[in-house]
VEXTI-811584 format. One record per residue (C-alpha): x, y, z. Coordinates in steps of 0.001 Angstrom, whole numbers, padded with zeros to 6 digits, always signed. Layout:
% residues N
XYZ/...
This chain:
% residues 153
-046108+061729-078234/-042865+060862-076776/-042269+057121-076086/-040893+057995-072647/-044116+059749-071827/-046097+056607-072725/-043759+054466-070591/-044121+057002-067776/-047933+056787-067965/-047815+052965-068074/-045493+052951-065035/-047830+055368-063283/-050841+053124-063989/-048917+050038-062846/-047832+051893-059687/-051403+052936-058913/-052706+049389-059462/-049858+047981-057345/-050534+050555-054609/-054266+049718-054717/-053716+045966-054252/-051026+046535-051638/-053339+048865-049732/-056208+046343-049901/-053923+043589-048627/-052774+045842-045808/-056371+046627-044797/-057243+042934-044813/-054161+042119-042769/-055152+044798-040258/-058632+043290-039986/-057170+039835-039447/-054873+041208-036739/-057825+042923-035040/-059844+039696-035130/-056935+037695-033732/-056495+040233-030937/-060211+040006-030134/-060017+036209-030054/-056933+036372-027842/-058680+038788-025482/-061721+036510-025330/-059548+033446-024662/-057675+035267-021885/-061008+036217-020320/-062170+032599-020481/-058934+031443-018874/-059390+034019-016106/-062958+032869-015511/-061976+029197-015463/-059086+029931-013120/-061338+031829-010744/-063865+029012-010969/-061236+026418-010108/-059905+028528-007260/-063350+028981-005812/-064404+025425-006450/-063985+024045-003068/-067522+023229-003977/-069523+021521-001343/-072950+020271-002113/-075815+021568-000082/-077840+019091+001924/-080625+019277-000663/-078202+018406-003474/-076734+015518-001470/-080211+014208-000773/-081045+014494-004473/-077958+012409-005310/-079069+009743-002848/-082527+009710-004358/-081013+009540-007844/-078981+006435-006916/-082123+004804-005563/-084150+005730-008662/-081405+004455-010956/-081407+001194-009033/-085186+000975-009507/-084845+001453-013262/-082034-001082-013482/-084089-003500-011399/-086816-003334-014032/-084321-004568-016633/-082963-007607-014791/-084630-009882-017313/-083779-009276-020946/-086521-009193-023562/-085972-012862-024412/-086522-013877-020771/-082867-014540-019913/-081280-013226-016756/-079202-010115-017437/-076285-010630-015049/-074594-007324-015841/-077742-005493-014747/-077766-007372-011439/-074151-006356-010826/-075011-002770-011748/-078052-002931-009448/-075810-004026-006567/-073297-001254-007302/-076025+001365-007202/-077109-000124-003899/-073555+000295-002631/-073480+003915-003809/-076845+004589-002199/-075755+003170+001166/-072340+004897+001016/-074015+008227+000293/-076356+007748+003247/-073393+006811+005431/-071404+009883+004332/-074332+012094+005302/-074167+010672+008793/-077622+009138+008588/-078584+005837+010166/-077982+003381+007356/-080145+000589+008741/-083251+002266+007315/-081518+002736+003951/-080413-000913+003949/-083965-002018+004733/-085344+000169+001964/-082879-001141-000607/-083427-004745+000531/-087164-004259+000036/-086469-002940-003464/-084254-005956-004201/-086889-008375-002921/-089557-006648-004997/-087489-006832-008189/-086211-010381-007609/-089681-011701-006717/-090630-011423-010384/-087872-013845-011412/-088328-017583-011953/-086877-019691-009066/-083763-020748-011001/-082957-017180-012028/-083792-015872-008558/-081105-018107-007022/-078475-016949-009540/-079538-013317-009070/-079277-013580-005274/-075779-015086-005514/-074612-012365-007902/-076155-009701-005713/-074449-011042-002570/-071086-011156-004349/-071309-007510-005388/-072973-005844-002423/-070932-004302+000413/-073503-003977+003178/
């Protein structure tokens, strides 16, 4: 056997192996490109949907949703009112301030709906009196002062 023939066969084998790995890398690169294009297409679609959502989002709440928000403010105030006293019996001043703020939100929401707010004020005042009636006299005085400082109606 001629030594050139052996070198030729070795070069042929090396070329085939090189072509095989190059071809595999090319196929993988094509798959990666396809996946990236699919991701790009999906992202563009999401951007289109978000853009259309923002354009059409002159969202106005229906009357039922507005009423639900009002009820939610009142319910939140009820829950907060239950936590005016901490577990060790001390007055939780931050909860009283939060209670007053929810009262403000409740009244403002009623006012923005064009309803007569006197009934809403009476209802929230009754809730306040109910929650504060459970407090000891010293804490009740502090709670009333804090409430008056933070309420807008």
